[in-house]
Backbone as CSV, one residue per row, in Angstrom:
resi,resn,N_x,N_y,N_z,CA_x,CA_y,CA_z,C_x,C_y,C_z
1,UNK,5.684,-47.087,28.084,5.752,-46.562,26.967,7.286,-46.235,26.823
2,UNK,8.148,-46.172,25.672,9.449,-46.226,25.712,9.718,-45.102,24.168
3,UNK,10.970,-44.720,24.458,11.432,-44.290,23.101,11.926,-45.510,22.203
4,UNK,11.643,-45.081,21.297,11.729,-45.813,20.276,13.083,-45.747,19.257
5,UNK,13.681,-44.804,18.896,14.883,-44.947,18.370,15.731,-43.705,18.680
6,UNK,17.054,-43.463,18.236,17.866,-42.227,18.397,18.647,-42.496,19.696
7,UNK,19.014,-41.231,20.064,20.071,-41.213,21.287,19.118,-41.573,22.454
8,UNK,17.966,-41.462,22.827,17.375,-42.267,23.954,16.715,-43.251,23.931
9,UNK,17.206,-44.181,22.897,16.292,-45.399,22.617,16.331,-46.321,23.547
10,UNK,15.197,-46.955,23.602,14.711,-47.781,24.869,14.623,-47.025,26.193
11,UNK,14.722,-45.892,26.246,14.666,-45.054,27.433,12.898,-45.030,28.001
12,UNK,12.559,-45.290,29.164,11.063,-45.806,29.404,10.621,-44.107,29.505
13,UNK,9.477,-43.865,29.586,8.694,-42.549,29.715,7.645,-42.630,30.528
14,UNK,7.211,-41.879,31.316,6.117,-41.732,32.275,4.649,-40.742,31.228
15,UNK,3.606,-41.402,31.673,2.217,-40.692,31.478,1.879,-40.265,32.725
16,UNK,0.787,-38.978,32.123,-0.031,-39.009,33.199,-0.811,-39.964,33.533
17,UNK,-1.580,-40.221,34.755,-2.600,-40.790,35.218,-3.700,-40.398,34.536
18,UNK,-4.829,-41.210,34.648,-6.146,-41.149,33.983,-6.227,-41.284,32.773
19,UNK,-7.681,-40.913,32.563,-8.209,-41.258,30.919,-8.075,-40.235,30.019
20,UNK,-7.776,-38.940,30.503,-7.959,-37.612,29.999,-6.724,-37.789,28.802
21,UNK,-5.520,-38.420,29.285,-4.215,-38.438,28.345,-4.224,-39.707,27.741
22,UNK,-4.159,-39.867,26.217,-4.212,-41.211,25.738,-2.927,-41.273,24.726
23,UNK,-1.840,-41.899,25.279,-0.452,-41.740,24.487,-0.274,-42.432,23.504
24,UNK,0.004,-41.819,22.469,0.341,-42.740,21.067,1.119,-44.193,21.767
25,UNK,0.751,-44.906,20.910,1.055,-46.587,21.129,2.418,-46.425,20.453
26,UNK,3.383,-47.176,21.281,4.861,-47.790,20.554,4.942,-47.747,19.218
27,UNK,3.837,-48.557,18.856,3.662,-49.173,17.412,3.295,-48.060,16.611
28,UNK,2.325,-47.249,16.949,1.981,-46.562,16.057,3.390,-45.223,15.845
29,UNK,3.293,-44.726,17.076,4.893,-43.954,17.306,5.934,-44.161,16.076
30,UNK,6.259,-45.658,16.140,7.306,-46.254,15.269,6.780,-45.828,14.011
31,UNK,5.699,-46.520,13.680,5.103,-46.093,11.974,5.210,-44.575,11.520
32,UNK,5.056,-43.965,12.496,5.020,-42.295,12.402,6.240,-41.812,12.159
33,UNK,7.277,-42.315,12.795,8.561,-41.576,12.774,9.186,-42.415,11.538
34,UNK,8.915,-43.563,11.174,9.351,-44.223,9.934,8.830,-43.359,8.760
35,UNK,7.940,-43.085,8.702,7.579,-41.852,7.414,8.314,-40.784,7.687
36,UNK,8.535,-39.985,8.596,8.703,-38.889,8.999,10.599,-39.097,8.952
37,UNK,11.269,-40.014,8.902,12.614,-40.308,8.842,13.551,-39.515,7.880
38,UNK,12.767,-39.308,6.965,13.846,-38.304,6.129,13.924,-36.965,6.216
39,UNK,12.453,-36.424,7.022,12.536,-35.115,7.120,12.851,-34.564,8.679
40,UNK,13.266,-35.587,9.428,13.316,-35.374,10.855,14.478,-34.573,11.488
41,UNK,15.794,-34.931,10.724,17.054,-34.394,11.225,16.906,-32.660,11.272
42,UNK,17.547,-32.073,12.232,17.578,-30.602,12.178,15.908,-29.865,12.165
43,UNK,14.995,-30.507,12.322,13.687,-30.229,11.866,13.218,-29.078,13.229
44,UNK,12.282,-28.367,12.951,12.002,-27.641,13.785,10.287,-28.414,14.086
45,UNK,9.759,-28.901,15.291,8.490,-29.948,15.581,7.775,-29.252,16.394
46,UNK,6.525,-29.244,16.115,5.438,-28.622,17.123,4.487,-29.582,17.877
47,UNK,4.456,-30.363,18.815,4.109,-30.927,19.132,3.009,-30.586,20.213
48,UNK,1.587,-30.626,19.264,0.039,-29.797,20.067,-0.387,-31.044,20.845
49,UNK,-1.089,-30.831,21.893,-1.541,-31.907,22.726,-0.573,-32.972,23.465
50,UNK,0.444,-32.527,23.614,1.773,-33.381,23.847,1.624,-34.385,24.950
51,UNK,0.734,-34.094,26.164,0.209,-35.072,26.751,1.820,-35.539,27.409
52,UNK,2.566,-36.603,27.518,3.441,-37.036,28.179,4.914,-36.583,27.506
53,UNK,4.850,-36.329,26.317,5.781,-35.379,25.456,6.591,-36.555,24.720
54,UNK,5.931,-37.764,24.859,6.906,-38.838,23.866,6.768,-38.572,22.525
55,UNK,5.952,-37.985,21.755,6.234,-37.692,20.328,7.446,-36.470,19.993
56,UNK,7.399,-35.566,20.868,8.236,-34.640,20.926,9.673,-34.888,21.205
57,UNK,9.685,-35.835,22.541,10.953,-36.728,22.791,11.532,-37.397,21.728
58,UNK,10.631,-38.020,21.127,10.872,-39.087,20.070,11.395,-38.408,18.979
59,UNK,11.281,-37.077,18.397,11.742,-36.445,17.571,13.009,-35.601,17.867
60,UNK,13.206,-35.446,19.180,14.723,-35.012,19.643,15.537,-36.172,19.486
61,UNK,15.022,-36.993,20.058,15.839,-38.313,20.088,16.437,-38.861,18.751
62,UNK,15.732,-38.261,17.552,16.019,-38.892,16.217,16.689,-37.570,15.683
63,UNK,17.202,-36.549,16.068,17.607,-35.351,15.755,17.175,-34.054,15.344
64,UNK,15.717,-34.172,15.666,15.346,-32.800,15.574,15.781,-31.859,16.174
65,UNK,15.933,-30.486,15.781,16.747,-29.366,16.525,15.976,-28.661,17.507
66,UNK,14.568,-28.516,17.620,13.678,-27.624,18.346,12.288,-28.259,18.402
67,UNK,11.902,-28.246,19.596,10.608,-29.222,19.890,9.938,-27.947,20.788
68,UNK,8.304,-27.972,20.153,7.620,-26.949,21.484,6.679,-27.898,21.728
69,UNK,6.231,-28.068,22.620,5.405,-28.979,23.382,4.364,-27.903,23.577
70,UNK,3.055,-28.207,23.429,2.269,-27.927,24.060,0.804,-28.331,24.469
71,UNK,0.993,-28.167,26.138,-0.126,-28.986,26.574,-0.734,-27.766,27.976
72,UNK,-1.844,-27.969,28.207,-2.489,-27.087,29.367,-2.793,-27.972,30.442
73,UNK,-2.935,-29.152,30.883,-3.240,-30.074,31.639,-2.188,-30.190,32.557
74,UNK,-2.451,-29.883,33.751,-1.341,-29.938,34.858,-0.703,-31.197,35.021
75,UNK,-1.358,-32.042,35.142,-0.700,-33.566,34.874,0.157,-34.074,33.941
76,UNK,-0.304,-33.609,32.843,0.331,-33.908,31.691,1.721,-33.043,31.760
77,UNK,1.533,-31.865,32.035,2.850,-30.960,31.918,4.016,-31.348,32.872
78,UNK,3.551,-31.845,33.859,4.317,-32.644,35.144,5.160,-33.827,34.319
79,UNK,4.259,-34.525,33.765,5.011,-35.799,33.209,5.907,-35.454,32.134
80,UNK,5.848,-34.325,31.118,6.525,-33.654,30.192,7.852,-33.341,31.141
81,UNK,7.695,-32.406,31.938,8.923,-31.903,32.357,9.760,-33.224,33.325
82,UNK,8.846,-34.130,33.978,9.564,-35.594,34.545,10.428,-36.100,33.509
83,UNK,9.752,-36.219,31.973,10.657,-37.086,31.298,11.641,-36.578,30.565
84,UNK,11.671,-34.949,30.553,12.547,-34.496,29.999,13.879,-34.495,30.901
85,UNK,13.694,-34.189,32.436,14.491,-34.213,33.452,14.991,-35.662,33.555
86,UNK,14.432,-36.938,33.183,14.874,-38.276,33.566,15.988,-38.448,32.474
87,UNK,15.713,-37.677,31.139,16.555,-38.011,30.195,17.640,-36.968,30.027
88,UNK,17.461,-36.070,30.988,18.579,-34.974,31.194,18.955,-34.054,29.737
89,UNK,17.372,-34.032,29.691,17.203,-33.004,28.225,16.979,-31.431,28.760
90,UNK,18.140,-30.686,28.509,17.849,-29.217,29.144,17.795,-28.036,28.020
91,UNK,17.928,-28.366,26.840,17.922,-27.635,25.628,17.274,-28.185,24.438
92,UNK,16.844,-27.424,23.261,16.368,-27.836,22.392,14.810,-27.608,22.374
93,UNK,13.883,-27.223,23.311,12.689,-27.276,23.523,12.177,-26.085,23.904
94,UNK,11.075,-26.053,23.964,10.059,-24.986,24.775,8.832,-25.728,25.213
95,UNK,8.319,-25.085,26.400,6.851,-25.944,26.780,5.947,-24.614,27.122
96,UNK,4.765,-24.862,26.000,3.639,-23.898,26.389,2.676,-24.364,27.050
97,UNK,2.479,-23.841,28.147,1.443,-24.574,29.008,-0.064,-23.721,28.816
98,UNK,-0.444,-23.797,27.748,-1.955,-23.104,27.425,-2.727,-24.134,26.426
99,UNK,-3.697,-23.676,25.939,-4.462,-24.373,25.045,-3.659,-24.248,23.535
100,UNK,-4.214,-25.049,22.610,-3.235,-25.114,21.289,-3.956,-24.190,20.585
101,UNK,-4.746,-23.555,20.610,-5.103,-22.235,19.765,-4.859,-21.260,20.374
102,UNK,-4.234,-20.980,21.358,-3.764,-19.902,22.351,-2.295,-20.015,21.798
103,UNK,-1.742,-21.440,22.088,-0.289,-21.662,21.426,0.060,-21.323,20.138
104,UNK,-0.873,-21.741,19.472,-0.522,-21.400,17.865,-0.753,-20.254,17.662
105,UNK,-1.530,-18.932,18.045,-1.648,-17.756,17.768,-0.438,-16.723,18.291
106,UNK,-0.178,-17.422,19.629,1.213,-17.088,20.032,2.221,-17.020,19.473
107,UNK,2.546,-18.532,18.755,3.784,-18.729,17.889,3.716,-18.045,16.842
108,UNK,2.658,-17.755,16.108,2.218,-16.985,14.856,3.102,-15.642,15.114
109,UNK,2.336,-15.138,16.140,3.044,-13.666,16.628,4.173,-13.510,16.635
110,UNK,4.842,-14.648,17.287,6.558,-14.658,17.520,7.255,-15.060,16.375
111,UNK,6.609,-15.281,15.298,6.990,-15.848,13.840,7.866,-16.731,13.866
112,UNK,7.502,-17.673,14.554,8.082,-19.068,14.732,7.683,-20.007,13.408
113,UNK,8.211,-20.805,12.782,7.829,-21.548,11.963,8.411,-23.202,12.036
114,UNK,7.780,-23.839,11.721,7.966,-25.375,11.678,7.749,-26.274,10.632
115,UNK,8.700,-27.183,10.583,8.671,-28.467,9.280,7.873,-29.241,9.508
116,UNK,7.538,-29.929,11.236,6.389,-30.801,11.210,5.605,-30.675,12.551
117,UNK,4.334,-30.745,12.393,3.481,-30.409,13.365,2.777,-31.518,13.730
118,UNK,2.318,-31.967,14.833,1.876,-33.138,15.289,0.550,-32.709,16.211
119,UNK,-0.345,-33.164,15.904,-1.681,-32.917,16.879,-2.323,-34.302,17.048
120,UNK,-2.812,-34.406,18.484,-3.272,-35.444,19.113,-4.430,-35.124,20.131
121,UNK,-5.208,-34.522,19.722,-6.385,-34.044,20.913,-7.140,-35.186,21.515
122,UNK,-7.790,-35.051,22.482,-8.486,-36.137,23.235,-9.579,-36.472,22.047
123,UNK,-9.770,-38.191,22.009,-10.600,-38.160,20.868,-12.302,-37.756,21.123
124,UNK,-12.460,-37.563,22.457,-13.685,-37.129,22.813,-13.797,-35.508,22.426
125,UNK,-12.662,-35.075,22.246,-12.714,-33.267,21.776,-12.577,-33.225,20.334
126,UNK,-13.557,-33.980,19.714,-13.246,-33.876,18.150,-13.412,-32.548,17.621
127,UNK,-14.161,-31.786,18.038,-14.164,-30.317,17.354,-12.797,-29.489,17.534
128,UNK,-11.766,-30.040,18.474,-10.438,-29.422,18.340,-9.692,-29.786,16.980
129,UNK,-10.067,-30.744,16.400,-9.482,-31.168,15.148,-9.824,-30.203,13.985
130,UNK,-11.149,-29.716,14.133,-11.585,-28.697,13.025,-10.906,-27.260,13.502
131,UNK,-10.837,-27.173,14.646,-10.405,-25.802,15.175,-9.009,-25.792,14.837
132,UNK,-8.119,-26.614,15.027,-6.655,-26.407,14.960,-6.253,-26.613,13.750
133,UNK,-6.681,-27.543,12.948,-6.539,-27.688,11.400,-7.210,-26.413,10.765
134,UNK,-8.037,-25.931,11.060,-8.410,-25.031,10.447,-7.651,-23.637,10.467
135,UNK,-7.224,-23.458,11.891,-6.194,-22.322,12.363,-4.837,-22.381,11.206
136,UNK,-4.159,-23.879,11.154,-3.026,-24.209,10.480,-3.371,-23.836,8.952
137,UNK,-4.760,-24.193,8.544,-4.980,-23.574,7.096,-5.372,-22.410,6.874
138,UNK,-5.216,-21.840,7.719,-5.854,-20.308,7.511,-5.178,-19.183,8.417
139,UNK,-5.667,-18.948,9.437,-4.968,-17.319,10.191,-3.532,-17.638,10.538
140,UNK,-3.455,-19.013,11.159,-1.969,-19.371,11.839,-0.941,-19.971,10.550
141,UNK,-1.479,-20.029,9.276,-0.374,-20.951,8.513,1.309,-20.308,8.405
142,UNK,1.239,-19.293,8.830,2.629,-18.666,8.971,3.278,-19.569,9.583
143,UNK,2.762,-20.064,10.673,3.447,-20.962,11.662,4.353,-22.344,10.711
144,UNK,3.757,-22.387,9.605,4.359,-23.589,8.314,5.373,-23.442,7.596
145,UNK,6.488,-23.955,7.734,7.357,-23.769,6.704,6.310,-24.509,5.367
146,UNK,7.034,-23.875,4.265,6.530,-24.196,2.471,6.134,-25.498,2.586
147,UNK,6.954,-26.395,2.756,7.052,-27.963,2.837,6.780,-28.685,4.107
148,UNK,6.063,-28.193,5.006,5.821,-28.592,6.539,4.810,-29.753,6.155
149,UNK,4.802,-30.662,7.033,3.882,-31.885,7.338,3.297,-31.465,8.567
150,UNK,1.577,-31.753,8.520,1.125,-31.538,9.587,0.464,-33.320,9.816
151,UNK,0.437,-33.626,10.588,-0.011,-35.062,11.016,-1.207,-35.005,12.372
152,UNK,-2.207,-35.683,12.228,-3.229,-35.794,13.045,-3.358,-36.928,13.525
153,UNK,-3.080,-37.151,14.709,-3.669,-38.680,14.987,-5.220,-38.677,15.492
154,UNK,-6.045,-39.641,15.201,-7.189,-39.643,15.398,-7.960,-41.081,15.435
155,UNK,-9.249,-41.232,15.994,-9.474,-42.575,15.946,-10.199,-42.930,14.330
156,UNK,-9.890,-44.295,14.246,-9.980,-44.587,12.617,-11.243,-44.429,12.241
157,UNK,-12.306,-44.334,13.101,-13.897,-44.335,12.985,-14.118,-42.965,12.507
158,UNK,-13.091,-41.858,13.088,-13.591,-40.413,12.955,-13.139,-40.200,11.774
159,UNK,-13.666,-39.572,10.747,-12.853,-39.142,9.313,-12.690,-37.637,9.551
160,UNK,-11.763,-37.345,9.137,-11.265,-35.885,9.012,-11.461,-35.601,7.311
161,UNK,-11.750,-34.197,7.237,-12.104,-33.380,6.369,-10.479,-33.718,5.231
162,UNK,-10.489,-33.702,3.954,-9.613,-33.657,2.992,-8.870,-32.551,2.978
163,UNK,-9.614,-31.421,3.247,-8.963,-29.914,3.128,-9.380,-29.047,4.491
164,UNK,-8.843,-28.531,4.791,-9.013,-27.296,5.991,-8.327,-25.943,5.501
165,UNK,-9.000,-25.232,5.114,-8.378,-23.845,4.403,-7.427,-24.216,3.414
166,UNK,-6.201,-23.711,3.666,-4.970,-24.091,2.975,-4.526,-25.312,2.880
167,UNK,-5.072,-26.199,3.833,-4.174,-27.472,4.114,-5.408,-28.562,3.245
168,UNK,-4.116,-29.624,2.727,-4.869,-30.474,2.064,-4.346,-32.111,2.468
169,UNK,-5.205,-32.874,2.759,-4.670,-34.446,3.136,-4.023,-35.007,2.079
170,UNK,-2.969,-35.796,2.297,-2.180,-36.003,0.845,-1.836,-37.793,1.405
171,UNK,-2.090,-38.198,2.491,-1.900,-39.636,3.317,-2.640,-40.065,4.359
172,UNK,-3.016,-41.082,4.285,-4.038,-41.767,5.504,-3.538,-42.899,5.982
173,UNK,-3.081,-42.945,6.816,-2.529,-44.413,7.490,-3.175,-44.837,8.554
174,UNK,-3.767,-46.131,8.697,-4.522,-46.778,9.721,-3.658,-47.893,10.288
175,UNK,-4.083,-47.981,11.681,-3.377,-48.827,12.476,-3.905,-49.320,13.574
176,UNK,-4.627,-50.504,13.872,-5.766,-50.883,14.983,-6.867,-49.801,14.809
177,UNK,-7.113,-49.472,16.030,-8.085,-48.125,16.401,-7.701,-47.016,15.650
178,UNK,-6.638,-46.794,15.878,-5.897,-45.271,15.389,-5.634,-45.250,14.076
179,UNK,-5.621,-44.026,13.601,-5.399,-43.569,12.030,-4.392,-42.313,12.251
180,UNK,-3.462,-41.672,11.288,-2.862,-40.584,11.290,-3.256,-40.127,9.736
181,UNK,-3.907,-38.554,9.807,-3.990,-38.158,8.327,-2.807,-37.045,8.339
182,UNK,-2.312,-37.336,6.918,-1.097,-36.385,6.742,-1.324,-34.912,6.263
183,UNK,-1.136,-33.979,6.361,-1.408,-32.673,5.532,-0.225,-31.856,5.151
184,UNK,-0.554,-31.196,3.973,0.491,-30.151,3.537,-0.125,-29.033,3.217
185,UNK,0.432,-27.765,3.008,-0.221,-26.877,2.158,-0.440,-26.810,1.095
186,UNK,-1.675,-26.390,0.688,-2.444,-27.005,-0.896,-1.286,-26.896,-1.828
187,UNK,-0.267,-25.859,-1.668,0.200,-25.238,-2.968,1.856,-25.846,-2.856
188,UNK,2.134,-26.653,-1.771,3.517,-26.892,-1.608,3.686,-28.091,-2.009
189,UNK,2.894,-29.083,-2.350,2.873,-30.835,-2.695,2.894,-31.510,-1.160
190,UNK,3.371,-32.776,-1.355,3.621,-33.806,-0.012,5.010,-34.176,-0.092
191,UNK,5.197,-34.849,1.073,6.696,-35.404,0.946,6.431,-36.804,0.554
């Protein structure tokens, strides 16, 4: 696993051992960030279920201003910290070591707002998609800037809903066994 582009281009990243964390493939991450390229500079990026932190680190590498990594698994948190240290990243990020739902509620209480939100819960935790997308489209939508993009990585065979509260899916990209569903607030349009 490596950083695809930007100031940390080609640097390798470590991932936690075991099958609980499924890192986004380099190819799918490249596709994701090619789509997000016009929006990434100076963005506030929320990386839910961050795993190794590869997506948030990719966003930082490409010019995002602030990253919040959310990860509750101790081995994954250790991998995020190791990757940040190996790359010499000392600022521009926050690490929330709690569940995605608790972190979202906390960020909402702190009046934090994000341009981009990425979520990639374990495929076997399918109920997490409904929970988190429901929160983002409902009681926690205050964490989203008006033109925010919310991207959910999921298994290609797992279909997500078109709408979750105030969120509406405006794009679906499929690559191999994985898919990316892009959502925005229903009244804000799409990118």
